[in-house]
All heavy atoms as TSV, in Angstrom:
chain	resi	resn	atom	element	x	y	z
A	1	MET	N	N	-13.170	-14.937	-10.169
A	1	MET	CA	C	-12.085	-14.090	-10.626
A	1	MET	C	C	-11.202	-14.944	-11.532
A	1	MET	O	O	-10.775	-16.022	-11.143
A	1	MET	CB	C	-11.300	-13.575	-9.420
A	1	MET	CG	C	-10.175	-12.687	-9.790
A	1	MET	SD	S	-9.188	-12.026	-8.402
A	1	MET	CE	C	-10.321	-11.841	-7.079
A	2	ASN	N	N	-10.949	-14.428	-12.726
A	2	ASN	CA	C	-10.102	-15.201	-13.629
A	2	ASN	C	C	-8.630	-15.032	-13.263
A	2	ASN	O	O	-8.242	-14.138	-12.527
A	2	ASN	CB	C	-10.364	-14.843	-15.091
A	2	ASN	CG	C	-9.989	-13.415	-15.434
A	2	ASN	OD1	O	-9.185	-12.806	-14.748
A	2	ASN	ND2	N	-10.555	-12.907	-16.498
A	3	GLU	N	N	-7.829	-15.941	-13.790
A	3	GLU	CA	C	-6.412	-15.986	-13.410
A	3	GLU	C	C	-5.657	-14.728	-13.835
A	3	GLU	O	O	-4.820	-14.209	-13.081
A	3	GLU	CB	C	-5.761	-17.215	-14.038
A	3	GLU	CG	C	-4.369	-17.474	-13.550
A	3	GLU	CD	C	-3.806	-18.771	-14.089
A	3	GLU	OE1	O	-4.572	-19.739	-14.251
A	3	GLU	OE2	O	-2.599	-18.794	-14.335
A	4	GLU	N	N	-5.953	-14.214	-15.017
A	4	GLU	CA	C	-5.269	-13.009	-15.508
A	4	GLU	C	C	-5.551	-11.805	-14.610
A	4	GLU	O	O	-4.640	-11.045	-14.273
A	4	GLU	CB	C	-5.715	-12.711	-16.933
A	4	GLU	CG	C	-5.015	-11.536	-17.578
A	4	GLU	CD	C	-5.483	-11.300	-18.999
A	4	GLU	OE1	O	-5.721	-12.277	-19.720
A	4	GLU	OE2	O	-5.626	-10.124	-19.365
A	5	ASN	N	N	-6.782	-11.654	-14.207
A	5	ASN	CA	C	-7.165	-10.559	-13.321
A	5	ASN	C	C	-6.503	-10.707	-11.954
A	5	ASN	O	O	-6.046	-9.726	-11.361
A	5	ASN	CB	C	-8.686	-10.499	-13.189
A	5	ASN	CG	C	-9.152	-9.239	-12.506
A	5	ASN	OD1	O	-8.466	-8.229	-12.518
A	5	ASN	ND2	N	-10.313	-9.316	-11.909
A	6	GLU	N	N	-6.434	-11.936	-11.493
A	6	GLU	CA	C	-5.814	-12.190	-10.185
A	6	GLU	C	C	-4.322	-11.848	-10.212
A	6	GLU	O	O	-3.793	-11.261	-9.264
A	6	GLU	CB	C	-6.015	-13.651	-9.803
A	6	GLU	CG	C	-5.673	-13.951	-8.369
A	6	GLU	CD	C	-6.065	-15.355	-7.950
A	6	GLU	OE1	O	-6.994	-15.929	-8.550
A	6	GLU	OE2	O	-5.434	-15.863	-7.019
A	7	VAL	N	N	-3.649	-12.174	-11.304
A	7	VAL	CA	C	-2.226	-11.849	-11.442
A	7	VAL	C	C	-2.038	-10.338	-11.425
A	7	VAL	O	O	-1.116	-9.823	-10.784
A	7	VAL	CB	C	-1.647	-12.469	-12.736
A	7	VAL	CG1	C	-0.260	-11.933	-13.031
A	7	VAL	CG2	C	-1.623	-13.989	-12.630
A	8	LYS	N	N	-2.914	-9.610	-12.099
A	8	LYS	CA	C	-2.843	-8.141	-12.103
A	8	LYS	C	C	-3.012	-7.586	-10.699
A	8	LYS	O	O	-2.324	-6.645	-10.303
A	8	LYS	CB	C	-3.901	-7.555	-13.029
A	8	LYS	CG	C	-3.602	-7.726	-14.493
A	8	LYS	CD	C	-4.696	-7.107	-15.342
A	8	LYS	CE	C	-4.442	-7.344	-16.821
A	8	LYS	NZ	N	-5.511	-6.776	-17.657
A	9	LEU	N	N	-3.936	-8.170	-9.948
A	9	LEU	CA	C	-4.161	-7.707	-8.579
A	9	LEU	C	C	-2.945	-7.980	-7.694
A	9	LEU	O	O	-2.570	-7.138	-6.875
A	9	LEU	CB	C	-5.405	-8.360	-7.993
A	9	LEU	CG	C	-6.739	-7.908	-8.578
A	9	LEU	CD1	C	-7.887	-8.708	-7.962
A	9	LEU	CD2	C	-6.955	-6.429	-8.373
A	10	TYR	N	N	-2.316	-9.137	-7.859
A	10	TYR	CA	C	-1.112	-9.440	-7.079
A	10	TYR	C	C	0.031	-8.494	-7.440
A	10	TYR	O	O	0.772	-8.057	-6.571
A	10	TYR	CB	C	-0.672	-10.891	-7.287
A	10	TYR	CG	C	-1.417	-11.871	-6.420
A	10	TYR	CD1	C	-2.327	-12.771	-6.979
A	10	TYR	CD2	C	-1.220	-11.899	-5.048
A	10	TYR	CE1	C	-3.009	-13.669	-6.184
A	10	TYR	CE2	C	-1.910	-12.800	-4.241
A	10	TYR	CZ	C	-2.806	-13.683	-4.823
A	10	TYR	OH	O	-3.484	-14.556	-4.025
A	11	ARG	N	N	0.150	-8.163	-8.713
A	11	ARG	CA	C	1.185	-7.207	-9.126
A	11	ARG	C	C	0.910	-5.833	-8.538
A	11	ARG	O	O	1.824	-5.141	-8.083
A	11	ARG	CB	C	1.260	-7.125	-10.647
A	11	ARG	CG	C	1.904	-8.326	-11.271
A	11	ARG	CD	C	2.017	-8.181	-12.761
A	11	ARG	NE	N	2.600	-9.376	-13.341
A	11	ARG	CZ	C	2.409	-9.764	-14.573
A	11	ARG	NH1	N	1.649	-9.063	-15.387
A	11	ARG	NH2	N	2.978	-10.864	-15.020
A	12	ARG	N	N	-0.340	-5.416	-8.572
A	12	ARG	CA	C	-0.719	-4.125	-8.001
A	12	ARG	C	C	-0.435	-4.120	-6.500
A	12	ARG	O	O	0.083	-3.143	-5.951
A	12	ARG	CB	C	-2.201	-3.850	-8.282
A	12	ARG	CG	C	-2.736	-2.592	-7.675
A	12	ARG	CD	C	-2.235	-1.370	-8.379
A	12	ARG	NE	N	-2.822	-0.187	-7.768
A	12	ARG	CZ	C	-2.173	0.926	-7.580
A	12	ARG	NH1	N	-0.950	1.068	-8.006
A	12	ARG	NH2	N	-2.757	1.947	-7.000
A	13	LEU	N	N	-0.757	-5.203	-5.838
A	13	LEU	CA	C	-0.506	-5.319	-4.400
A	13	LEU	C	C	0.989	-5.209	-4.110
A	13	LEU	O	O	1.398	-4.502	-3.182
A	13	LEU	CB	C	-1.057	-6.643	-3.877
A	13	LEU	CG	C	-0.922	-6.928	-2.393
A	13	LEU	CD1	C	-1.626	-5.865	-1.563
A	13	LEU	CD2	C	-1.473	-8.303	-2.075
A	14	ASP	N	N	1.797	-5.872	-4.914
A	14	ASP	CA	C	3.244	-5.811	-4.735
A	14	ASP	C	C	3.769	-4.390	-4.931
A	14	ASP	O	O	4.585	-3.907	-4.156
A	14	ASP	CB	C	3.931	-6.772	-5.704
A	14	ASP	CG	C	5.410	-6.901	-5.427
A	14	ASP	OD1	O	5.792	-7.093	-4.251
A	14	ASP	OD2	O	6.187	-6.797	-6.398
A	15	SER	N	N	3.278	-3.707	-5.955
A	15	SER	CA	C	3.744	-2.337	-6.195
A	15	SER	C	C	3.290	-1.398	-5.079
A	15	SER	O	O	4.035	-0.493	-4.681
A	15	SER	CB	C	3.272	-1.829	-7.558
A	15	SER	OG	O	1.886	-1.630	-7.576
A	16	LEU	N	N	2.099	-1.602	-4.542
A	16	LEU	CA	C	1.631	-0.782	-3.421
A	16	LEU	C	C	2.472	-1.027	-2.173
A	16	LEU	O	O	2.784	-0.094	-1.436
A	16	LEU	CB	C	0.161	-1.057	-3.128
A	16	LEU	CG	C	-0.839	-0.483	-4.124
A	16	LEU	CD1	C	-2.242	-1.021	-3.834
A	16	LEU	CD2	C	-0.825	1.030	-4.102
A	17	ARG	N	N	2.843	-2.271	-1.941
A	17	ARG	CA	C	3.701	-2.574	-0.779
A	17	ARG	C	C	5.062	-1.906	-0.929
A	17	ARG	O	O	5.618	-1.385	0.043
A	17	ARG	CB	C	3.860	-4.078	-0.613
A	17	ARG	CG	C	2.617	-4.743	-0.074
A	17	ARG	CD	C	2.777	-6.237	0.019
A	17	ARG	NE	N	1.608	-6.848	0.660
A	17	ARG	CZ	C	1.271	-8.110	0.509
A	17	ARG	NH1	N	2.003	-8.919	-0.225
A	17	ARG	NH2	N	0.194	-8.577	1.114
A	18	ASN	N	N	5.598	-1.916	-2.152
A	18	ASN	CA	C	6.883	-1.243	-2.391
A	18	ASN	C	C	6.754	0.261	-2.180
A	18	ASN	O	O	7.644	0.890	-1.595
A	18	ASN	CB	C	7.387	-1.545	-3.806
A	18	ASN	CG	C	7.831	-2.974	-3.959
A	18	ASN	OD1	O	8.176	-3.647	-3.001
A	18	ASN	ND2	N	7.805	-3.460	-5.191
A	19	LEU	N	N	5.667	0.848	-2.657
A	19	LEU	CA	C	5.435	2.275	-2.467
A	19	LEU	C	C	5.300	2.598	-0.987
A	19	LEU	O	O	5.848	3.593	-0.501
A	19	LEU	CB	C	4.182	2.713	-3.228
A	19	LEU	CG	C	3.754	4.159	-3.064
A	19	LEU	CD1	C	4.856	5.125	-3.495
A	19	LEU	CD2	C	2.474	4.419	-3.849
A	20	HIS	N	N	4.604	1.766	-0.249
A	20	HIS	CA	C	4.423	1.958	1.188
A	20	HIS	C	C	5.775	1.963	1.898
A	20	HIS	O	O	6.049	2.819	2.745
A	20	HIS	CB	C	3.516	0.852	1.735
A	20	HIS	CG	C	3.126	1.037	3.153
A	20	HIS	ND1	N	3.831	0.475	4.188
A	20	HIS	CD2	C	2.104	1.714	3.714
A	20	HIS	CE1	C	3.261	0.799	5.334
A	20	HIS	NE2	N	2.204	1.546	5.076
A	21	GLN	N	N	6.637	1.019	1.522
A	21	GLN	CA	C	7.973	0.954	2.126
A	21	GLN	C	C	8.794	2.188	1.762
A	21	GLN	O	O	9.502	2.745	2.612
A	21	GLN	CB	C	8.692	-0.321	1.668
A	21	GLN	CG	C	10.071	-0.479	2.261
A	21	GLN	CD	C	10.063	-0.626	3.768
A	21	GLN	OE1	O	9.124	-1.150	4.351
A	21	GLN	NE2	N	11.095	-0.139	4.411
A	22	ALA	N	N	8.703	2.630	0.506
A	22	ALA	CA	C	9.446	3.818	0.079
A	22	ALA	C	C	8.983	5.052	0.845
A	22	ALA	O	O	9.805	5.892	1.243
A	22	ALA	CB	C	9.275	4.029	-1.425
A	23	LEU	N	N	7.687	5.162	1.068
A	23	LEU	CA	C	7.168	6.295	1.836
A	23	LEU	C	C	7.639	6.231	3.284
A	23	LEU	O	O	7.955	7.260	3.877
A	23	LEU	CB	C	5.635	6.326	1.765
A	23	LEU	CG	C	5.064	6.748	0.416
A	23	LEU	CD1	C	3.567	6.472	0.363
A	23	LEU	CD2	C	5.344	8.212	0.152
A	24	GLU	N	N	7.694	5.036	3.841
A	24	GLU	CA	C	8.196	4.872	5.213
A	24	GLU	C	C	9.641	5.358	5.305
A	24	GLU	O	O	10.012	6.055	6.249
A	24	GLU	CB	C	8.096	3.402	5.642
A	24	GLU	CG	C	8.629	3.123	7.024
A	24	GLU	CD	C	7.801	3.759	8.127
A	24	GLU	OE1	O	6.599	4.005	7.928
A	24	GLU	OE2	O	8.373	4.026	9.195
A	25	LEU	N	N	10.447	5.009	4.327
A	25	LEU	CA	C	11.842	5.451	4.318
A	25	LEU	C	C	11.942	6.967	4.174
A	25	LEU	O	O	12.792	7.603	4.799
A	25	LEU	CB	C	12.614	4.749	3.199
A	25	LEU	CG	C	12.791	3.241	3.378
A	25	LEU	CD1	C	13.444	2.637	2.137
A	25	LEU	CD2	C	13.598	2.927	4.623
A	26	LYS	N	N	11.076	7.568	3.360
A	26	LYS	CA	C	11.075	9.023	3.205
A	26	LYS	C	C	10.706	9.709	4.509
A	26	LYS	O	O	11.281	10.725	4.882
A	26	LYS	CB	C	10.084	9.452	2.119
A	26	LYS	CG	C	10.602	9.345	0.728
A	26	LYS	CD	C	9.584	9.916	-0.252
A	26	LYS	CE	C	10.119	9.916	-1.654
A	26	LYS	NZ	N	9.162	10.506	-2.608
A	27	ILE	N	N	9.733	9.148	5.198
A	27	ILE	CA	C	9.284	9.734	6.458
A	27	ILE	C	C	10.411	9.675	7.491
A	27	ILE	O	O	10.624	10.627	8.245
A	27	ILE	CB	C	8.024	9.004	6.971
A	27	ILE	CG1	C	6.839	9.319	6.051
A	27	ILE	CG2	C	7.702	9.394	8.410
A	27	ILE	CD1	C	5.626	8.436	6.270
A	28	MET	N	N	11.137	8.574	7.507
A	28	MET	CA	C	12.208	8.403	8.485
A	28	MET	C	C	13.444	9.225	8.140
A	28	MET	O	O	14.257	9.511	9.017
A	28	MET	CB	C	12.567	6.925	8.601
A	28	MET	CG	C	11.448	6.096	9.210
A	28	MET	SD	S	11.742	4.325	9.173
A	28	MET	CE	C	13.202	4.196	10.180
A	29	ALA	N	N	13.590	9.604	6.877
A	29	ALA	CA	C	14.767	10.366	6.450
A	29	ALA	C	C	14.690	11.789	6.987
A	29	ALA	O	O	13.626	12.360	7.165
A	29	ALA	CB	C	14.845	10.394	4.928
A	30	THR	N	N	15.832	12.320	7.244
A	30	THR	CA	C	15.882	13.709	7.673
A	30	THR	C	C	16.044	14.581	6.429
A	30	THR	O	O	16.377	14.107	5.355
A	30	THR	CB	C	17.061	13.945	8.623
A	30	THR	OG1	O	18.252	13.556	7.972
A	30	THR	CG2	C	16.881	13.164	9.906
A	31	GLY	N	N	15.785	15.835	6.578
A	31	GLY	CA	C	15.952	16.753	5.462
A	31	GLY	C	C	14.631	17.189	4.849
A	31	GLY	O	O	14.616	18.010	3.939
A	32	TYR	N	N	13.544	16.632	5.320
A	32	TYR	CA	C	12.231	17.054	4.842
A	32	TYR	C	C	11.598	17.973	5.884
A	32	TYR	O	O	11.704	17.733	7.084
A	32	TYR	CB	C	11.303	15.861	4.609
A	32	TYR	CG	C	11.708	15.018	3.418
A	32	TYR	CD1	C	12.293	13.780	3.595
A	32	TYR	CD2	C	11.507	15.478	2.127
A	32	TYR	CE1	C	12.665	13.008	2.510
A	32	TYR	CE2	C	11.877	14.713	1.036
A	32	TYR	CZ	C	12.451	13.476	1.233
A	32	TYR	OH	O	12.824	12.722	0.154
A	33	ASP	N	N	10.920	18.992	5.401
A	33	ASP	CA	C	10.229	19.875	6.332
A	33	ASP	C	C	8.989	19.161	6.877
A	33	ASP	O	O	8.584	18.119	6.377
A	33	ASP	CB	C	9.849	21.193	5.646
A	33	ASP	CG	C	8.989	20.976	4.417
A	33	ASP	OD1	O	7.793	20.692	4.591
A	33	ASP	OD2	O	9.528	21.082	3.295
A	34	GLU	N	N	8.408	19.731	7.901
A	34	GLU	CA	C	7.262	19.105	8.573
A	34	GLU	C	C	6.079	18.923	7.629
A	34	GLU	O	O	5.388	17.907	7.675
A	34	GLU	CB	C	6.854	19.947	9.783
A	34	GLU	CG	C	5.829	19.291	10.669
A	34	GLU	CD	C	6.315	18.000	11.313
A	34	GLU	OE1	O	7.515	17.870	11.575
A	34	GLU	OE2	O	5.478	17.109	11.548
A	35	PHE	N	N	5.855	19.893	6.749
A	35	PHE	CA	C	4.748	19.800	5.796
A	35	PHE	C	C	4.927	18.596	4.870
A	35	PHE	O	O	3.987	17.836	4.635
A	35	PHE	CB	C	4.642	21.089	4.974
A	35	PHE	CG	C	3.544	21.066	3.963
A	35	PHE	CD1	C	2.226	21.219	4.339
A	35	PHE	CD2	C	3.837	20.875	2.619
A	35	PHE	CE1	C	1.205	21.181	3.399
A	35	PHE	CE2	C	2.831	20.841	1.672
A	35	PHE	CZ	C	1.512	20.996	2.070
A	36	SER	N	N	6.125	18.402	4.363
A	36	SER	CA	C	6.392	17.269	3.468
A	36	SER	C	C	6.240	15.947	4.216
A	36	SER	O	O	5.676	14.985	3.686
A	36	SER	CB	C	7.792	17.374	2.877
A	36	SER	OG	O	7.891	18.481	2.022
A	37	ALA	N	N	6.737	15.894	5.427
A	37	ALA	CA	C	6.621	14.672	6.222
A	37	ALA	C	C	5.155	14.327	6.465
A	37	ALA	O	O	4.766	13.157	6.353
A	37	ALA	CB	C	7.357	14.835	7.551
A	38	GLN	N	N	4.340	15.326	6.772
A	38	GLN	CA	C	2.909	15.079	6.971
A	38	GLN	C	C	2.243	14.602	5.691
A	38	GLN	O	O	1.377	13.730	5.718
A	38	GLN	CB	C	2.221	16.347	7.495
A	38	GLN	CG	C	2.562	16.695	8.919
A	38	GLN	CD	C	2.135	15.617	9.901
A	38	GLN	OE1	O	1.129	14.947	9.726
A	38	GLN	NE2	N	2.938	15.426	10.933
A	39	ARG	N	N	2.654	15.181	4.563
A	39	ARG	CA	C	2.095	14.765	3.273
A	39	ARG	C	C	2.464	13.315	2.980
A	39	ARG	O	O	1.617	12.533	2.525
A	39	ARG	CB	C	2.623	15.672	2.167
A	39	ARG	CG	C	1.878	15.491	0.860
A	39	ARG	CD	C	2.434	16.347	-0.235
A	39	ARG	NE	N	3.706	15.744	-0.628
A	39	ARG	CZ	C	4.791	16.407	-0.953
A	39	ARG	NH1	N	4.813	17.713	-0.936
A	39	ARG	NH2	N	5.884	15.778	-1.297
A	40	PHE	N	N	3.712	12.915	3.280
A	40	PHE	CA	C	4.129	11.533	3.085
A	40	PHE	C	C	3.336	10.589	3.986
A	40	PHE	O	O	2.942	9.503	3.564
A	40	PHE	CB	C	5.621	11.369	3.362
A	40	PHE	CG	C	6.527	12.062	2.375
A	40	PHE	CD1	C	7.726	12.609	2.789
A	40	PHE	CD2	C	6.190	12.174	1.037
A	40	PHE	CE1	C	8.577	13.239	1.899
A	40	PHE	CE2	C	7.021	12.807	0.129
A	40	PHE	CZ	C	8.217	13.340	0.565
A	41	LYS	N	N	3.103	11.003	5.217
A	41	LYS	CA	C	2.334	10.173	6.147
A	41	LYS	C	C	0.903	9.981	5.652
A	41	LYS	O	O	0.353	8.871	5.724
A	41	LYS	CB	C	2.319	10.792	7.539
A	41	LYS	CG	C	3.649	10.682	8.247
A	41	LYS	CD	C	3.605	11.365	9.606
A	41	LYS	CE	C	4.959	11.316	10.285
A	41	LYS	NZ	N	4.930	11.978	11.596
A	42	LYS	N	N	0.312	11.052	5.150
A	42	LYS	CA	C	-1.050	10.965	4.632
A	42	LYS	C	C	-1.107	10.046	3.412
A	42	LYS	O	O	-2.019	9.221	3.282
A	42	LYS	CB	C	-1.551	12.367	4.267
A	42	LYS	CG	C	-3.004	12.425	3.918
A	42	LYS	CD	C	-3.441	13.861	3.723
A	42	LYS	CE	C	-4.915	13.927	3.409
A	42	LYS	NZ	N	-5.376	15.302	3.247
A	43	GLU	N	N	-0.135	10.173	2.533
A	43	GLU	CA	C	-0.074	9.315	1.353
A	43	GLU	C	C	0.146	7.858	1.757
A	43	GLU	O	O	-0.450	6.938	1.189
A	43	GLU	CB	C	1.050	9.782	0.423
A	43	GLU	CG	C	1.102	9.044	-0.892
A	43	GLU	CD	C	2.185	9.551	-1.819
A	43	GLU	OE1	O	2.819	10.589	-1.532
A	43	GLU	OE2	O	2.412	8.889	-2.845
A	44	LYS	N	N	0.991	7.650	2.762
A	44	LYS	CA	C	1.261	6.299	3.248
A	44	LYS	C	C	-0.010	5.648	3.795
A	44	LYS	O	O	-0.276	4.464	3.545
A	44	LYS	CB	C	2.345	6.348	4.328
A	44	LYS	CG	C	2.736	4.999	4.863
A	44	LYS	CD	C	3.787	5.142	5.944
A	44	LYS	CE	C	3.819	3.900	6.783
A	44	LYS	NZ	N	4.406	4.089	8.076
A	45	LEU	N	N	-0.820	6.413	4.517
A	45	LEU	CA	C	-2.086	5.885	5.032
A	45	LEU	C	C	-3.047	5.527	3.899
A	45	LEU	O	O	-3.738	4.507	3.955
A	45	LEU	CB	C	-2.736	6.894	5.975
A	45	LEU	CG	C	-2.079	7.044	7.337
A	45	LEU	CD1	C	-2.727	8.192	8.110
A	45	LEU	CD2	C	-2.173	5.757	8.122
A	46	ALA	N	N	-3.079	6.350	2.864
A	46	ALA	CA	C	-3.943	6.065	1.709
A	46	ALA	C	C	-3.484	4.793	0.996
A	46	ALA	O	O	-4.311	3.966	0.584
A	46	ALA	CB	C	-3.944	7.250	0.747
A	47	VAL	N	N	-2.173	4.625	0.884
A	47	VAL	CA	C	-1.630	3.419	0.258
A	47	VAL	C	C	-1.967	2.204	1.114
A	47	VAL	O	O	-2.340	1.150	0.597
A	47	VAL	CB	C	-0.102	3.552	0.038
A	47	VAL	CG1	C	0.515	2.221	-0.358
A	47	VAL	CG2	C	0.185	4.598	-1.026
A	48	ARG	N	N	-1.862	2.334	2.439
A	48	ARG	CA	C	-2.201	1.236	3.344
A	48	ARG	C	C	-3.666	0.836	3.170
A	48	ARG	O	O	-4.007	-0.349	3.175
A	48	ARG	CB	C	-1.911	1.648	4.795
A	48	ARG	CG	C	-2.362	0.685	5.871
A	48	ARG	CD	C	-2.004	-0.753	5.736
A	48	ARG	NE	N	-0.607	-1.047	5.628
A	48	ARG	CZ	C	-0.124	-2.233	5.252
A	48	ARG	NH1	N	-0.935	-3.231	4.975
A	48	ARG	NH2	N	1.157	-2.448	5.156
A	49	ASP	N	N	-4.561	1.806	3.006
A	49	ASP	CA	C	-5.973	1.505	2.772
A	49	ASP	C	C	-6.166	0.718	1.474
A	49	ASP	O	O	-6.967	-0.223	1.420
A	49	ASP	CB	C	-6.797	2.788	2.725
A	49	ASP	CG	C	-6.958	3.430	4.085
A	49	ASP	OD1	O	-6.727	2.747	5.107
A	49	ASP	OD2	O	-7.317	4.631	4.127
A	50	GLN	N	N	-5.438	1.103	0.433
A	50	GLN	CA	C	-5.525	0.387	-0.840
A	50	GLN	C	C	-5.000	-1.042	-0.698
A	50	GLN	O	O	-5.588	-1.978	-1.250
A	50	GLN	CB	C	-4.738	1.116	-1.918
A	50	GLN	CG	C	-5.343	2.433	-2.335
A	50	GLN	CD	C	-4.478	3.163	-3.356
A	50	GLN	OE1	O	-3.684	2.553	-4.061
A	50	GLN	NE2	N	-4.626	4.470	-3.417
A	51	ILE	N	N	-3.915	-1.199	0.058
A	51	ILE	CA	C	-3.360	-2.534	0.301
A	51	ILE	C	C	-4.382	-3.395	1.036
A	51	ILE	O	O	-4.624	-4.547	0.665
A	51	ILE	CB	C	-2.040	-2.441	1.105
A	51	ILE	CG1	C	-0.933	-1.855	0.226
A	51	ILE	CG2	C	-1.633	-3.815	1.649
A	51	ILE	CD1	C	0.346	-1.515	0.982
A	52	ASN	N	N	-4.989	-2.849	2.069
A	52	ASN	CA	C	-5.995	-3.595	2.832
A	52	ASN	C	C	-7.172	-4.001	1.959
A	52	ASN	O	O	-7.690	-5.114	2.076
A	52	ASN	CB	C	-6.471	-2.780	4.032
A	52	ASN	CG	C	-5.417	-2.693	5.112
A	52	ASN	OD1	O	-4.507	-3.513	5.188
A	52	ASN	ND2	N	-5.532	-1.675	5.952
A	53	SER	N	N	-7.597	-3.108	1.098
A	53	SER	CA	C	-8.706	-3.399	0.198
A	53	SER	C	C	-8.365	-4.542	-0.753
A	53	SER	O	O	-9.167	-5.469	-0.943
A	53	SER	CB	C	-9.069	-2.137	-0.587
A	53	SER	OG	O	-10.083	-2.412	-1.512
A	54	LEU	N	N	-7.182	-4.475	-1.346
A	54	LEU	CA	C	-6.761	-5.546	-2.255
A	54	LEU	C	C	-6.577	-6.869	-1.520
A	54	LEU	O	O	-6.970	-7.924	-2.035
A	54	LEU	CB	C	-5.452	-5.170	-2.949
A	54	LEU	CG	C	-5.555	-4.333	-4.203
A	54	LEU	CD1	C	-4.165	-3.995	-4.732
A	54	LEU	CD2	C	-6.350	-5.033	-5.268
A	55	GLU	N	N	-6.007	-6.813	-0.339
A	55	GLU	CA	C	-5.818	-8.040	0.432
A	55	GLU	C	C	-7.146	-8.681	0.791
A	55	GLU	O	O	-7.275	-9.902	0.741
A	55	GLU	CB	C	-4.999	-7.765	1.694
A	55	GLU	CG	C	-3.534	-7.565	1.423
A	55	GLU	CD	C	-2.728	-7.236	2.664
A	55	GLU	OE1	O	-3.311	-6.796	3.681
A	55	GLU	OE2	O	-1.495	-7.406	2.609
A	56	SER	N	N	-8.133	-7.882	1.129
A	56	SER	CA	C	-9.437	-8.456	1.459
A	56	SER	C	C	-10.108	-9.056	0.226
A	56	SER	O	O	-10.879	-10.006	0.336
A	56	SER	CB	C	-10.340	-7.413	2.109
A	56	SER	OG	O	-10.698	-6.420	1.183
A	57	GLU	N	N	-9.792	-8.514	-0.947
A	57	GLU	CA	C	-10.331	-9.071	-2.183
A	57	GLU	C	C	-9.616	-10.370	-2.555
A	57	GLU	O	O	-10.241	-11.329	-2.994
A	57	GLU	CB	C	-10.181	-8.059	-3.319
A	57	GLU	CG	C	-10.875	-8.448	-4.588
A	57	GLU	CD	C	-10.835	-7.346	-5.622
A	57	GLU	OE1	O	-10.668	-6.171	-5.265
A	57	GLU	OE2	O	-10.972	-7.685	-6.803
A	58	LEU	N	N	-8.308	-10.396	-2.360
A	58	LEU	CA	C	-7.524	-11.574	-2.735
A	58	LEU	C	C	-7.583	-12.680	-1.687
A	58	LEU	O	O	-7.525	-13.863	-2.024
A	58	LEU	CB	C	-6.058	-11.177	-2.971
A	58	LEU	CG	C	-5.813	-10.352	-4.225
A	58	LEU	CD1	C	-4.399	-9.760	-4.211
A	58	LEU	CD2	C	-6.022	-11.185	-5.455
A	59	TYR	N	N	-7.654	-12.304	-0.422
A	59	TYR	CA	C	-7.680	-13.268	0.667
A	59	TYR	C	C	-8.961	-13.078	1.483
A	59	TYR	O	O	-8.932	-12.467	2.545
A	59	TYR	CB	C	-6.473	-13.083	1.595
A	59	TYR	CG	C	-5.151	-12.927	0.901
A	59	TYR	CD1	C	-4.422	-11.753	1.014
A	59	TYR	CD2	C	-4.620	-13.943	0.127
A	59	TYR	CE1	C	-3.201	-11.589	0.377
A	59	TYR	CE2	C	-3.403	-13.801	-0.516
A	59	TYR	CZ	C	-2.694	-12.612	-0.384
A	59	TYR	OH	O	-1.494	-12.462	-1.011
A	60	PRO	N	N	-10.073	-13.570	0.986
A	60	PRO	CA	C	-11.334	-13.355	1.715
A	60	PRO	C	C	-11.302	-14.017	3.084
A	60	PRO	O	O	-10.675	-15.059	3.273
A	60	PRO	CB	C	-12.385	-13.987	0.813
A	60	PRO	CG	C	-11.646	-14.921	-0.083
A	60	PRO	CD	C	-10.244	-14.394	-0.188
A	61	ASN	N	N	-11.961	-13.400	4.014
A	61	ASN	CA	C	-12.039	-13.900	5.385
A	61	ASN	C	C	-13.141	-14.944	5.438
A	61	ASN	O	O	-14.314	-14.638	5.577
A	61	ASN	CB	C	-12.312	-12.764	6.346
A	61	ASN	CG	C	-12.214	-13.196	7.785
A	61	ASN	OD1	O	-11.765	-14.286	8.066
A	61	ASN	ND2	N	-12.617	-12.325	8.692
A	62	ILE	N	N	-12.749	-16.204	5.336
A	62	ILE	CA	C	-13.714	-17.307	5.327
A	62	ILE	C	C	-13.796	-17.879	6.742
A	62	ILE	O	O	-12.817	-18.382	7.281
A	62	ILE	CB	C	-13.297	-18.398	4.330
A	62	ILE	CG1	C	-13.224	-17.816	2.919
A	62	ILE	CG2	C	-14.257	-19.571	4.400
A	62	ILE	CD1	C	-12.651	-18.773	1.889
A	63	ILE	N	N	-14.976	-17.798	7.304
A	63	ILE	CA	C	-15.206	-18.316	8.643
A	63	ILE	C	C	-15.756	-19.737	8.494
A	63	ILE	O	O	-16.792	-19.952	7.876
A	63	ILE	CB	C	-16.174	-17.432	9.440
A	63	ILE	CG1	C	-15.590	-16.037	9.555
A	63	ILE	CG2	C	-16.455	-18.057	10.805
A	63	ILE	CD1	C	-16.545	-15.032	10.176
A	64	ALA	N	N	-15.045	-20.689	9.052
A	64	ALA	CA	C	-15.448	-22.082	8.904
A	64	ALA	C	C	-16.223	-22.542	10.102
A	64	ALA	O	O	-16.137	-22.101	11.176
A	64	ALA	CB	C	-14.232	-22.968	8.725
């Protein structure tokens, strides 16, 4: 993996983490109906999957 690509992946990871946190705050906020809260939870899970995927690409599990 070249350095430029790796920097892009770290930036993407950072933006996904920020989005995940924003969704968590939306879920915890009152004023949303149950349908919206469920939609936020589903989106949050999808973002978490993307974060896990990027983390496994950036930080491979090396068994020594």
